[in-house]
C-alpha positions as a Markdown table, in Angstrom:
| # | Residue | x | y | z |
|---|---|---|---|---|
| 1 | Met | 49.6 | -24.2 | -30.3 |
| 2 | Gly | 48.0 | -27.7 | -30.7 |
| 3 | Thr | 50.3 | -28.5 | -33.6 |
| 4 | Leu | 53.5 | -27.5 | -31.7 |
| 5 | Ala | 52.4 | -29.6 | -28.7 |
| 6 | Ser | 51.7 | -32.6 | -31.0 |
| 7 | Asn | 55.1 | -32.4 | -32.6 |
| 8 | Ala | 56.8 | -32.1 | -29.3 |
| 9 | Ala | 55.0 | -35.1 | -27.9 |
| 10 | Leu | 55.9 | -37.1 | -31.1 |
| 11 | Val | 59.6 | -36.3 | -30.9 |
| 12 | Val | 59.8 | -37.3 | -27.2 |
| 13 | Leu | 57.9 | -40.5 | -27.7 |
| 14 | Gln | 59.9 | -41.5 | -30.7 |
| 15 | Ala | 63.4 | -40.5 | -29.5 |
| 16 | Ala | 63.2 | -41.8 | -26.0 |
| 17 | Pro | 63.2 | -45.5 | -26.8 |
| 18 | Asp | 66.2 | -45.1 | -29.1 |
| 19 | Ala | 68.2 | -43.5 | -26.3 |
| 20 | Gly | 67.3 | -46.3 | -23.9 |
| 21 | Glu | 65.7 | -43.8 | -21.5 |
| 22 | Leu | 62.2 | -45.3 | -21.5 |
| 23 | Pro | 62.2 | -48.8 | -20.0 |
| 24 | Phe | 58.5 | -49.4 | -21.1 |
| 25 | Ser | 57.1 | -51.6 | -23.9 |
| 26 | Asp | 55.0 | -50.1 | -26.7 |
| 27 | Thr | 51.9 | -51.7 | -25.1 |
| 28 | Thr | 52.6 | -50.1 | -21.7 |
| 29 | Val | 53.1 | -46.7 | -23.3 |
| 30 | Ala | 49.8 | -47.1 | -25.2 |
| 31 | Leu | 47.9 | -48.1 | -22.1 |
| 32 | Leu | 49.4 | -45.3 | -20.0 |
| 33 | Gly | 48.6 | -42.8 | -22.8 |
| 34 | Ser | 45.1 | -44.1 | -23.2 |
| 35 | Ala | 44.5 | -43.8 | -19.4 |
| 36 | Val | 45.8 | -40.2 | -19.5 |
| 37 | Ile | 43.5 | -39.4 | -22.4 |
| 38 | Leu | 40.5 | -40.8 | -20.5 |
| 39 | Leu | 41.5 | -38.7 | -17.5 |
| 40 | Leu | 41.8 | -35.6 | -19.6 |
| 41 | Leu | 38.4 | -36.4 | -21.3 |
| 42 | Ala | 36.8 | -36.5 | -17.8 |
| 43 | Leu | 38.4 | -33.1 | -17.0 |
| 44 | Ser | 37.1 | -31.7 | -20.3 |
| 45 | Gly | 33.6 | -32.8 | -19.2 |
| 46 | Phe | 34.1 | -31.3 | -15.8 |
| 47 | Phe | 35.0 | -27.8 | -17.2 |
| 48 | Ser | 32.3 | -27.9 | -19.8 |
| 49 | Ser | 29.6 | -28.8 | -17.4 |
| 50 | Ser | 30.9 | -26.2 | -14.9 |
| 51 | Glu | 30.4 | -23.5 | -17.4 |
| 52 | Ile | 26.7 | -24.4 | -17.9 |
| 53 | Ala | 26.0 | -25.0 | -14.2 |
| 54 | Met | 27.7 | -21.8 | -13.0 |
| 55 | Phe | 26.2 | -19.4 | -15.5 |
| 56 | Ser | 22.7 | -20.9 | -15.5 |
| 57 | Leu | 22.3 | -20.6 | -11.7 |
| 58 | Pro | 20.7 | -17.2 | -10.9 |
| 59 | Ala | 22.3 | -15.0 | -8.3 |
| 60 | His | 19.2 | -15.0 | -6.1 |
| 61 | Arg | 19.3 | -18.8 | -5.8 |
| 62 | Val | 22.9 | -18.6 | -4.7 |
| 63 | Asp | 22.0 | -16.1 | -2.0 |
| 64 | Ala | 19.2 | -18.4 | -0.9 |
| 65 | Leu | 21.5 | -21.4 | -0.7 |
| 66 | Val | 24.0 | -19.3 | 1.4 |
| 67 | Ala | 21.1 | -18.2 | 3.7 |
| 68 | Asp | 20.1 | -21.8 | 4.2 |
| 69 | Asn | 23.6 | -22.8 | 5.1 |
| 70 | Ile | 23.8 | -25.4 | 2.3 |
| 71 | Pro | 27.3 | -27.1 | 2.1 |
| 72 | His | 29.7 | -25.5 | -0.4 |
| 73 | Ala | 27.3 | -22.6 | -1.0 |
| 74 | Glu | 29.8 | -20.1 | 0.3 |
| 75 | Thr | 32.4 | -21.3 | -2.2 |
| 76 | Leu | 29.8 | -21.2 | -4.9 |
| 77 | Lys | 29.0 | -17.6 | -4.1 |
| 78 | Glu | 32.7 | -16.6 | -4.0 |
| 79 | Leu | 33.1 | -18.0 | -7.5 |
| 80 | Lys | 29.9 | -16.3 | -8.8 |
| 81 | Asp | 30.9 | -12.9 | -7.3 |
| 82 | Asp | 33.6 | -12.6 | -10.0 |
| 83 | Pro | 32.0 | -14.1 | -13.1 |
| 84 | His | 34.8 | -12.8 | -15.4 |
| 85 | Arg | 37.5 | -14.6 | -13.5 |
| 86 | Leu | 35.3 | -17.7 | -13.3 |
| 87 | Leu | 34.8 | -17.8 | -17.0 |
| 88 | Val | 38.6 | -17.4 | -17.6 |
| 89 | Thr | 39.3 | -20.3 | -15.2 |
| 90 | Ile | 36.9 | -22.6 | -17.0 |
| 91 | Leu | 38.2 | -21.7 | -20.5 |
| 92 | Val | 41.9 | -22.0 | -19.6 |
| 93 | Gly | 41.3 | -25.4 | -17.9 |
| 94 | Asn | 39.2 | -26.7 | -20.8 |
| 95 | Asn | 41.6 | -25.6 | -23.5 |
| 96 | Ile | 44.6 | -27.1 | -21.7 |
| 97 | Val | 43.0 | -30.5 | -21.3 |
| 98 | Asn | 41.6 | -30.5 | -24.9 |
| 99 | Ile | 45.0 | -29.6 | -26.4 |
| 100 | Ala | 46.8 | -32.1 | -24.2 |
| 101 | Met | 44.4 | -34.8 | -25.4 |
| 102 | Ser | 45.1 | -34.1 | -29.0 |
| 103 | Ser | 48.9 | -34.0 | -28.5 |
| 104 | Ile | 49.1 | -37.3 | -26.6 |
| 105 | Ala | 46.8 | -39.0 | -29.0 |
| 106 | Thr | 48.9 | -37.9 | -32.0 |
| 107 | Gly | 52.1 | -39.2 | -30.2 |
| 108 | Leu | 50.6 | -42.6 | -29.5 |
| 109 | Leu | 49.2 | -43.1 | -33.0 |
| 110 | Ser | 52.6 | -42.2 | -34.5 |
| 111 | Tyr | 53.9 | -45.6 | -33.2 |
| 112 | Tyr | 51.5 | -47.4 | -35.6 |
| 113 | Val | 50.9 | -45.0 | -38.6 |
| 114 | Ser | 52.6 | -42.1 | -40.3 |
| 115 | Gln | 52.8 | -38.7 | -38.7 |
| 116 | Ser | 50.4 | -37.1 | -41.1 |
| 117 | Met | 47.9 | -39.9 | -40.6 |
| 118 | Ala | 48.4 | -39.8 | -36.9 |
| 119 | Val | 47.5 | -36.1 | -36.9 |
| 120 | Leu | 44.5 | -36.7 | -39.0 |
| 121 | Ile | 43.1 | -39.6 | -36.9 |
| 122 | Ala | 43.8 | -37.8 | -33.6 |
| 123 | Thr | 42.1 | -34.6 | -34.8 |
| 124 | Phe | 38.9 | -36.3 | -35.9 |
| 125 | Gly | 38.9 | -38.9 | -33.1 |
| 126 | Ile | 39.6 | -36.6 | -30.2 |
| 127 | Thr | 37.1 | -34.1 | -31.7 |
| 128 | Ala | 34.4 | -36.8 | -31.7 |
| 129 | Leu | 35.2 | -37.9 | -28.2 |
| 130 | Val | 35.3 | -34.3 | -26.9 |
| 131 | Leu | 32.0 | -33.4 | -28.5 |
| 132 | Leu | 30.2 | -36.5 | -27.1 |
| 133 | Phe | 31.8 | -37.0 | -23.7 |
| 134 | Gly | 33.5 | -33.7 | -23.1 |
| 135 | Glu | 30.7 | -31.3 | -24.2 |
| 136 | Ser | 27.3 | -32.7 | -25.2 |
| 137 | Ala | 26.7 | -35.3 | -22.4 |
| 138 | Pro | 28.2 | -33.2 | -19.5 |
| 139 | Lys | 26.4 | -30.0 | -20.5 |
| 140 | Ser | 23.1 | -31.9 | -20.8 |
| 141 | Tyr | 23.5 | -33.3 | -17.3 |
| 142 | Ala | 24.4 | -29.8 | -16.0 |
| 143 | Val | 21.3 | -28.3 | -17.6 |
| 144 | Glu | 19.1 | -30.8 | -15.8 |
| 145 | Asn | 20.9 | -30.7 | -12.5 |
| 146 | Thr | 22.1 | -27.1 | -12.4 |
| 147 | Glu | 21.9 | -26.4 | -8.7 |
| 148 | Ser | 23.2 | -29.7 | -7.3 |
| 149 | Trp | 26.0 | -29.9 | -9.8 |
| 150 | Ala | 27.1 | -26.3 | -9.2 |
| 151 | Leu | 27.4 | -27.0 | -5.5 |
| 152 | Arg | 29.2 | -30.3 | -6.2 |
| 153 | Ile | 31.9 | -28.8 | -8.5 |
| 154 | Ser | 32.4 | -25.5 | -6.7 |
| 155 | Arg | 35.3 | -26.7 | -4.6 |
| 156 | Pro | 37.1 | -28.6 | -7.4 |
| 157 | Leu | 36.7 | -25.5 | -9.5 |
| 158 | Lys | 38.1 | -23.3 | -6.8 |
| 159 | Leu | 41.1 | -25.7 | -6.6 |
| 160 | Ser | 41.6 | -25.4 | -10.3 |
| 161 | Glu | 41.7 | -21.7 | -10.0 |
| 162 | Tyr | 44.6 | -22.0 | -7.5 |
| 163 | Leu | 46.5 | -24.5 | -9.6 |
| 164 | Leu | 46.2 | -22.4 | -12.8 |
| 165 | Leu | 46.5 | -19.1 | -11.0 |
| 166 | Pro | 49.4 | -17.7 | -13.1 |
| 167 | Leu | 47.7 | -18.4 | -16.4 |
| 168 | Ile | 44.3 | -17.2 | -15.1 |
| 169 | Val | 45.7 | -13.9 | -13.8 |
| 170 | Thr | 47.5 | -13.3 | -17.1 |
| 171 | Phe | 44.5 | -14.1 | -19.4 |
| 172 | Asp | 42.1 | -12.3 | -17.0 |
| 173 | Tyr | 44.2 | -9.1 | -17.3 |
| 174 | Leu | 44.6 | -9.5 | -21.1 |
| 175 | Thr | 40.9 | -10.1 | -21.6 |
| 176 | Arg | 39.9 | -7.0 | -19.6 |
| 177 | Gln | 42.3 | -4.9 | -21.6 |
| 178 | Val | 40.9 | -6.1 | -24.9 |
| 179 | Asn | 37.4 | -5.4 | -23.6 |
| 180 | Arg | 38.5 | -1.9 | -22.6 |
| 181 | Ile | 40.1 | -1.2 | -26.0 |
| 182 | Thr | 37.1 | -2.5 | -27.9 |
| 183 | Gly | 34.6 | -0.8 | -25.7 |
| 184 | Gly | 33.1 | -4.1 | -24.3 |
| 185 | Arg | 31.7 | -4.4 | -20.8 |
| 186 | Ala | 33.8 | -6.1 | -18.2 |
| 187 | Glu | 30.7 | -7.5 | -16.5 |
| 188 | Ile | 29.4 | -10.8 | -17.8 |
| 189 | Glu | 26.0 | -10.9 | -16.1 |
| 190 | Ser | 23.8 | -8.7 | -14.1 |
| 191 | Thr | 23.2 | -9.5 | -10.4 |
| 192 | Tyr | 19.4 | -10.1 | -10.6 |
| 193 | Val | 16.7 | -10.4 | -13.1 |
| 194 | Thr | 14.9 | -7.3 | -14.3 |
| 195 | Arg | 11.2 | -6.4 | -13.9 |
| 196 | Glu | 10.6 | -7.2 | -17.6 |
| 197 | Glu | 12.1 | -10.6 | -17.2 |
| 198 | Ile | 9.9 | -11.3 | -14.1 |
| 199 | Arg | 6.9 | -10.3 | -16.2 |
| 200 | Asp | 7.9 | -12.7 | -18.9 |
| 201 | Ile | 8.4 | -15.4 | -16.3 |
| 202 | Ile | 4.8 | -14.8 | -15.0 |
| 203 | Glu | 3.4 | -15.0 | -18.6 |
| 204 | Thr | 5.4 | -18.2 | -19.3 |
| 205 | Gly | 4.3 | -19.7 | -15.9 |
| 206 | Glu | 0.6 | -19.3 | -16.9 |
| 207 | Arg | 1.1 | -20.8 | -20.3 |
| 208 | Ala | 3.0 | -23.8 | -18.7 |
| 209 | Gly | 0.2 | -24.3 | -16.2 |
| 210 | Val | 2.3 | -23.4 | -13.2 |
| 211 | Leu | 0.2 | -20.3 | -12.5 |
| 212 | Glu | -3.5 | -19.9 | -12.7 |
| 213 | Glu | -5.0 | -17.0 | -14.6 |
| 214 | Asp | -6.1 | -15.2 | -11.4 |
| 215 | Glu | -2.7 | -15.6 | -9.9 |
| 216 | Arg | -1.1 | -14.2 | -13.0 |
| 217 | Glu | -3.4 | -11.2 | -12.9 |
| 218 | Met | -2.7 | -10.5 | -9.2 |
| 219 | Leu | 1.1 | -10.6 | -9.8 |
| 220 | Gln | 0.7 | -8.2 | -12.8 |
| 221 | Arg | -1.4 | -5.8 | -10.7 |
| 222 | Ile | 1.4 | -5.7 | -8.1 |
| 223 | Phe | 3.8 | -4.6 | -10.8 |
| 224 | Arg | 1.4 | -1.8 | -11.9 |
| 225 | Phe | 0.8 | -0.8 | -8.3 |
| 226 | Thr | 3.8 | 1.6 | -7.9 |
| 227 | Asn | 2.8 | 3.3 | -11.2 |
| 228 | Thr | -0.8 | 4.0 | -10.2 |
| 229 | Ile | -1.9 | 7.4 | -8.9 |
| 230 | Ala | -4.8 | 8.3 | -6.7 |
| 231 | Lys | -6.8 | 9.8 | -9.5 |
| 232 | Glu | -7.0 | 6.3 | -11.2 |
| 233 | Val | -8.5 | 4.5 | -8.2 |
| 234 | Met | -10.6 | 7.2 | -6.5 |
| 235 | Thr | -14.3 | 7.3 | -6.3 |
| 236 | Pro | -15.1 | 10.5 | -8.3 |
| 237 | Arg | -16.9 | 13.5 | -6.8 |
| 238 | Leu | -20.1 | 12.7 | -8.6 |
| 239 | Asp | -20.3 | 9.3 | -6.8 |
| 240 | Met | -19.4 | 10.7 | -3.3 |
| 241 | Glu | -21.9 | 10.3 | -0.5 |
| 242 | Ala | -21.3 | 13.0 | 2.1 |
| 243 | Val | -23.2 | 14.9 | 4.8 |
| 244 | Pro | -23.1 | 18.6 | 5.8 |
| 245 | Lys | -21.6 | 19.7 | 9.1 |
| 246 | Asp | -25.0 | 21.0 | 10.3 |
| 247 | Ala | -26.7 | 17.6 | 9.7 |
| 248 | Thr | -28.1 | 15.7 | 12.7 |
| 249 | Ile | -26.7 | 12.4 | 14.0 |
| 250 | Glu | -29.9 | 10.7 | 12.7 |
| 251 | Glu | -29.4 | 12.2 | 9.2 |
| 252 | Ala | -25.8 | 11.0 | 9.1 |
| 253 | Ile | -26.8 | 7.5 | 10.1 |
| 254 | Gln | -29.5 | 7.5 | 7.4 |
| 255 | Thr | -27.0 | 8.6 | 4.8 |
| 256 | Cys | -24.6 | 5.7 | 5.8 |
| 257 | Val | -27.4 | 3.1 | 5.7 |
| 258 | Gln | -28.9 | 4.3 | 2.3 |
| 259 | Ser | -25.4 | 4.5 | 0.6 |
| 260 | Gly | -24.2 | 1.2 | 2.1 |
| 261 | His | -21.0 | 2.8 | 3.4 |
| 262 | Ala | -19.6 | 2.6 | 6.9 |
| 263 | Arg | -17.8 | 6.0 | 6.6 |
| 264 | Val | -18.9 | 9.2 | 4.9 |
| 265 | Pro | -17.1 | 12.6 | 4.6 |
| 266 | Val | -18.5 | 15.6 | 6.4 |
| 267 | Tyr | -18.2 | 19.0 | 4.7 |
| 268 | Glu | -19.0 | 22.6 | 5.5 |
| 269 | Gly | -20.6 | 24.7 | 2.8 |
| 270 | Ser | -19.6 | 22.5 | -0.2 |
| 271 | Leu | -17.6 | 19.3 | -1.0 |
| 272 | Asp | -14.6 | 21.6 | -1.6 |
| 273 | Asn | -14.3 | 22.0 | 2.2 |
| 274 | Val | -14.3 | 18.5 | 3.7 |
| 275 | Leu | -13.7 | 18.6 | 7.4 |
| 276 | Gly | -13.2 | 14.9 | 8.0 |
| 277 | Val | -15.0 | 11.6 | 8.2 |
| 278 | Val | -17.6 | 10.0 | 10.4 |
| 279 | His | -18.0 | 6.3 | 11.1 |
| 280 | Ile | -21.5 | 4.7 | 11.5 |
| 281 | Ser | -20.4 | 2.8 | 14.6 |
| 282 | Asp | -19.5 | 6.1 | 16.3 |
| 283 | Leu | -22.7 | 7.6 | 15.2 |
| 284 | Val | -24.9 | 4.8 | 16.5 |
| 285 | Arg | -22.9 | 4.5 | 19.8 |
| 286 | Asp | -23.2 | 8.2 | 20.6 |
| 287 | Asp | -26.8 | 8.4 | 19.5 |
| 288 | Thr | -28.0 | 5.3 | 21.3 |
| 289 | Tyr | -25.6 | 4.9 | 24.3 |
| 290 | Gly | -24.1 | 8.4 | 24.6 |
| 291 | Glu | -24.5 | 10.0 | 28.0 |
| 292 | Ala | -24.9 | 13.6 | 26.6 |
| 293 | Ser | -28.1 | 14.4 | 24.8 |
| 294 | Asp | -26.7 | 17.4 | 22.9 |
| 295 | Ile | -24.1 | 15.6 | 20.8 |
| 296 | Glu | -23.5 | 17.3 | 17.5 |
| 297 | Leu | -22.1 | 15.7 | 14.3 |
| 298 | Glu | -18.9 | 17.7 | 14.5 |
| 299 | Asp | -18.2 | 16.0 | 17.9 |
| 300 | Val | -17.6 | 12.6 | 16.2 |
| 301 | Ile | -15.7 | 13.8 | 13.1 |
| 302 | Glu | -12.3 | 12.2 | 12.6 |
| 303 | Glu | -9.7 | 14.1 | 10.7 |
| 304 | Thr | -8.5 | 12.8 | 7.4 |
| 305 | Leu | -5.8 | 13.5 | 4.8 |
| 306 | His | -6.2 | 15.7 | 1.7 |
| 307 | Val | -3.9 | 14.3 | -1.0 |
| 308 | Pro | -3.2 | 15.5 | -4.6 |
| 309 | Glu | -4.6 | 13.4 | -7.4 |
| 310 | Ser | -1.1 | 12.7 | -8.7 |
| 311 | Lys | 0.0 | 10.9 | -5.5 |
| 312 | Asn | 1.2 | 7.3 | -6.0 |
| 313 | Ile | -1.0 | 4.9 | -4.2 |
| 314 | Asp | 1.9 | 2.9 | -2.8 |
| 315 | Glu | 3.0 | 6.0 | -0.9 |
| 316 | Leu | -0.6 | 6.8 | 0.0 |
| 317 | Leu | -1.1 | 3.3 | 1.4 |
| 318 | Ala | 2.0 | 3.8 | 3.6 |
| 319 | Glu | 0.6 | 7.1 | 4.9 |
| 320 | Met | -2.9 | 5.7 | 5.5 |
| 321 | Arg | -1.4 | 2.7 | 7.5 |
| 322 | Glu | 0.8 | 5.0 | 9.5 |
| 323 | Asn | -2.0 | 7.4 | 10.4 |
| 324 | Arg | -4.6 | 4.5 | 10.7 |
| 325 | Leu | -6.9 | 6.1 | 8.2 |
| 326 | His | -9.5 | 4.2 | 6.0 |
| 327 | Met | -10.6 | 7.2 | 3.8 |
| 328 | Val | -8.7 | 10.2 | 2.3 |
| 329 | Ile | -9.9 | 13.1 | 0.2 |
| 330 | Val | -8.4 | 13.7 | -3.3 |
| 331 | Ile | -7.9 | 17.2 | -4.5 |
| 332 | Asp | -6.7 | 18.8 | -7.7 |
| 333 | Glu | -4.0 | 21.5 | -8.2 |
| 334 | Phe | -6.5 | 24.2 | -7.2 |
| 335 | Gly | -7.6 | 22.5 | -3.9 |
| 336 | Thr | -10.9 | 21.4 | -5.3 |
| 337 | Thr | -12.2 | 18.1 | -4.2 |
| 338 | Glu | -12.0 | 15.5 | -7.0 |
| 339 | Gly | -13.0 | 12.4 | -5.1 |
| 340 | Leu | -12.1 | 10.1 | -2.3 |
| 341 | Val | -9.9 | 7.0 | -1.9 |
| 342 | Thr | -10.6 | 4.2 | 0.7 |
| 343 | Met | -8.4 | 1.4 | 1.9 |
| 344 | Glu | -10.7 | -0.9 | -0.1 |
| 345 | Asp | -10.0 | 1.0 | -3.3 |
| 346 | Ile | -6.2 | 0.5 | -2.9 |
| 347 | Thr | -6.7 | -3.2 | -2.0 |
| 348 | Glu | -8.7 | -3.8 | -5.1 |
| 349 | Glu | -5.7 | -2.7 | -7.2 |
| 350 | Ile | -4.0 | -5.9 | -6.1 |
| 351 | Val | -6.7 | -8.5 | -5.5 |
| 352 | Gly | -9.2 | -7.2 | -8.0 |
| 353 | Glu | -12.7 | -5.8 | -7.7 |
| 354 | Ile | -14.5 | -6.5 | -4.4 |
| 355 | Leu | -18.1 | -6.5 | -5.2 |
| 356 | Gln | -21.1 | -5.9 | -2.9 |
| 357 | Ala | -24.1 | -8.2 | -3.0 |
| 358 | Asp | -26.0 | -6.3 | -5.6 |
| 359 | Glu | -23.1 | -4.7 | -7.4 |
| 360 | Glu | -22.5 | -5.5 | -11.1 |
| 361 | Glu | -19.2 | -6.8 | -12.5 |
| 362 | Pro | -17.2 | -3.8 | -13.9 |
| 363 | Ile | -16.2 | -6.0 | -17.0 |
| 364 | Glu | -18.5 | -8.7 | -18.3 |
| 365 | Phe | -17.6 | -11.0 | -21.2 |
| 366 | Val | -20.4 | -11.5 | -23.7 |
| 367 | Ser | -18.1 | -13.5 | -26.0 |
| 368 | Asp | -14.3 | -13.9 | -26.5 |
| 369 | Asn | -14.3 | -10.7 | -28.6 |
| 370 | Glu | -17.0 | -8.7 | -26.9 |
| 371 | Ile | -17.4 | -7.2 | -23.4 |
| 372 | Leu | -19.8 | -5.0 | -21.5 |
| 373 | Val | -17.8 | -2.5 | -19.4 |
| 374 | Lys | -18.7 | 0.3 | -17.0 |
| 375 | Gly | -17.7 | 3.8 | -18.1 |
| 376 | Glu | -15.6 | 4.3 | -15.0 |
| 377 | Val | -13.3 | 1.3 | -15.7 |
| 378 | Asn | -9.7 | 2.2 | -16.4 |
| 379 | Ile | -8.5 | 1.7 | -19.9 |
| 380 | Asp | -5.5 | -0.5 | -19.0 |
| 381 | Glu | -7.9 | -3.1 | -17.4 |
| 382 | Val | -9.9 | -3.3 | -20.7 |
| 383 | Asn | -6.6 | -3.6 | -22.7 |
| 384 | Glu | -5.6 | -6.5 | -20.5 |
| 385 | Lys | -8.9 | -8.3 | -20.6 |
| 386 | Leu | -9.5 | -7.9 | -24.3 |
| 387 | Asp | -5.8 | -7.9 | -25.4 |
| 388 | Val | -6.1 | -4.6 | -27.2 |
| 389 | Ala | -4.3 | -1.3 | -27.1 |
| 390 | Ile | -6.7 | 1.5 | -26.4 |
| 391 | Pro | -4.5 | 4.6 | -25.6 |
| 392 | Glu | -4.7 | 6.7 | -22.4 |
| 393 | Gly | -4.6 | 10.5 | -22.6 |
| 394 | Glu | -3.4 | 13.2 | -20.3 |
| 395 | Glu | -6.9 | 14.2 | -19.5 |
| 396 | Phe | -8.6 | 10.7 | -19.2 |
| 397 | Glu | -7.9 | 7.2 | -17.9 |
| 398 | Thr | -11.3 | 5.6 | -18.2 |
| 399 | Ile | -13.4 | 4.2 | -21.1 |
| 400 | Ala | -16.0 | 7.0 | -20.7 |
| 401 | Gly | -13.2 | 9.5 | -21.0 |
| 402 | Phe | -11.9 | 7.8 | -24.1 |
| 403 | Ile | -15.3 | 7.9 | -25.7 |
| 404 | Phe | -15.8 | 11.6 | -24.9 |
| 405 | Asn | -12.3 | 12.4 | -26.3 |
| 406 | Arg | -13.0 | 10.6 | -29.6 |
| 407 | Ala | -16.5 | 12.0 | -30.0 |
| 408 | Gly | -15.6 | 15.6 | -29.0 |
| 409 | Arg | -19.0 | 16.1 | -27.5 |
| 410 | Leu | -21.6 | 14.6 | -25.3 |
| 411 | Val | -22.9 | 11.2 | -26.6 |
| 412 | Glu | -26.2 | 9.5 | -26.4 |
| 413 | Glu | -27.2 | 5.8 | -25.9 |
| 414 | Gly | -26.7 | 3.7 | -29.0 |
| 415 | Glu | -24.0 | 5.8 | -30.6 |
| 416 | Arg | -20.9 | 4.0 | -31.8 |
| 417 | Ile | -17.2 | 4.8 | -32.1 |
| 418 | Glu | -14.7 | 2.8 | -34.2 |
| 419 | Tyr | -11.1 | 2.7 | -33.4 |
| 420 | Glu | -8.4 | 0.4 | -34.9 |
| 421 | Gly | -10.4 | -2.8 | -35.1 |
| 422 | Leu | -12.7 | -2.0 | -32.2 |
| 423 | Glu | -16.3 | -1.0 | -32.2 |
| 424 | Ile | -17.4 | 0.8 | -29.0 |
| 425 | Arg | -21.2 | 1.2 | -28.5 |
| 426 | Val | -22.6 | 3.4 | -25.8 |
| 427 | Glu | -25.2 | 1.2 | -23.9 |
| 428 | Arg | -26.4 | 3.4 | -21.1 |
| 429 | Val | -26.2 | 7.1 | -20.3 |
| 430 | Glu | -27.5 | 8.8 | -17.1 |
| 431 | Asn | -27.8 | 12.6 | -17.6 |
| 432 | Thr | -24.5 | 13.3 | -19.4 |
| 433 | Arg | -22.5 | 10.5 | -17.9 |
| 434 | Ile | -21.6 | 7.3 | -19.7 |
| 435 | Met | -22.5 | 4.4 | -17.4 |
| 436 | Lys | -21.9 | 1.4 | -19.6 |
| 437 | Ala | -20.4 | 0.6 | -23.1 |
| 438 | Arg | -20.1 | -2.5 | -25.3 |
| 439 | Ile | -16.7 | -3.1 | -26.9 |
| 440 | Thr | -16.3 | -5.5 | -29.8 |
| 441 | Lys | -13.2 | -6.6 | -31.6 |
| 442 | Thr | -14.0 | -6.4 | -35.3 |
| 443 | Asp | -10.4 | -7.1 | -36.6 |
| 444 | Asn | -10.8 | -4.2 | -39.0 |
| 445 | Arg | -7.6 | -2.3 | -38.5 |
| 446 | Glu | -8.3 | 0.2 | -41.3 |
| 447 | Gly | -10.7 | 2.3 | -39.2 |
| 448 | Asp | -9.7 | 5.9 | -39.0 |
| 449 | Gly | -11.2 | 6.3 | -35.5 |
| 450 | Glu | -13.9 | 8.7 | -36.6 |
| 451 | His | -17.1 | 8.9 | -34.6 |
| 452 | Glu | -20.2 | 7.4 | -36.1 |
| 453 | Ala | -23.7 | 8.1 | -34.7 |
| 454 | Ala | -26.2 | 5.3 | -34.8 |
| 455 | Gly | -29.3 | 5.1 | -32.7 |
| 456 | Asp | -31.1 | 2.0 | -31.5 |
| 457 | Glu | -33.2 | 0.3 | -34.0 |
């Protein structure tokens, strides 16, 4: 196509003076031709920079610009809504101006050199000009000024679409048919970024110093929030502080004070039959300022929810807010009480552990490769802190559960487990429960994961 256009331009420019139809001197023709080439070079830069600016600007930023009523944002959105046609518009325009430049340059040079030499000089000369002023420089500018340049060129680009409409419609249709035959997708880009891309952006933001480590951790917890179930955040049954239904008001107040909790469950018979929750403020008010002297504990019980251990905590949070509850009971498939979840437990899944005055950190770094961790800590938290890949099982989510699963029996203080470059040492056991363990990265990936017993020396 470029060769045919070059030959046509050459024939016209050479034949016209002989026929007396071009009342211009050679100098005038050269100046006019050079001016046209410069104009076409500018148009080449316009279309090249348009491609970078338009397809580098994310859709959510376009929506934000429209919402803020930024000038030309509506035109920009209209172009971005059909990315396939937008790309065809840019490519058609860019190819037309580049081929026209080569053709005109060949015709002008033929006045001074042979045709073959004119083609050779025009090919390399126009290529150099296009690479520098029509591609490299405009695209670099568009990369650095994506948003402002996209807004600025949106209307001229829309005008180009109207002027080249017949060609654009034709090539748009042909391109879609080729994509259909070859099995390609008609869509060029998805509307918004994916969750994985956002996670990558968060990681990159921390490395670049845009986000602090605690900010990155909070954002990552938000992404895990919808995949977390009640069983993973609950206070287990063994740690529950509760009072029986037949306890006195004074005994209930004492339980709240000794446990350090403002609310405690009330049960009848056993913890598998939780009736509700009492709040220490209600207990103190009715005990100290109540008019009736025969107030029983059951008179101040507040009803609560019983939820399955598999319930997602984002749904649970919505229910607790709707019913204005601060504590719910978690049950298993047989209706047995497994534990309880408070509003604080759910909040900690986003903001991190909220410690009381005398409460220990759940994960404590001894060195870069060694941590002390409570047995009740979830495995994914350890994986994130230590950058390891300890697996979770169907029957356990905590470090204590992992140790019991690997050992296959009850363990004692001082025993060790090796697993894929990790050494896990049981630091403290109360009764049969693992309270604390020490995890060390040994970088020995040849371990078979077998249990090794080793007592304290």
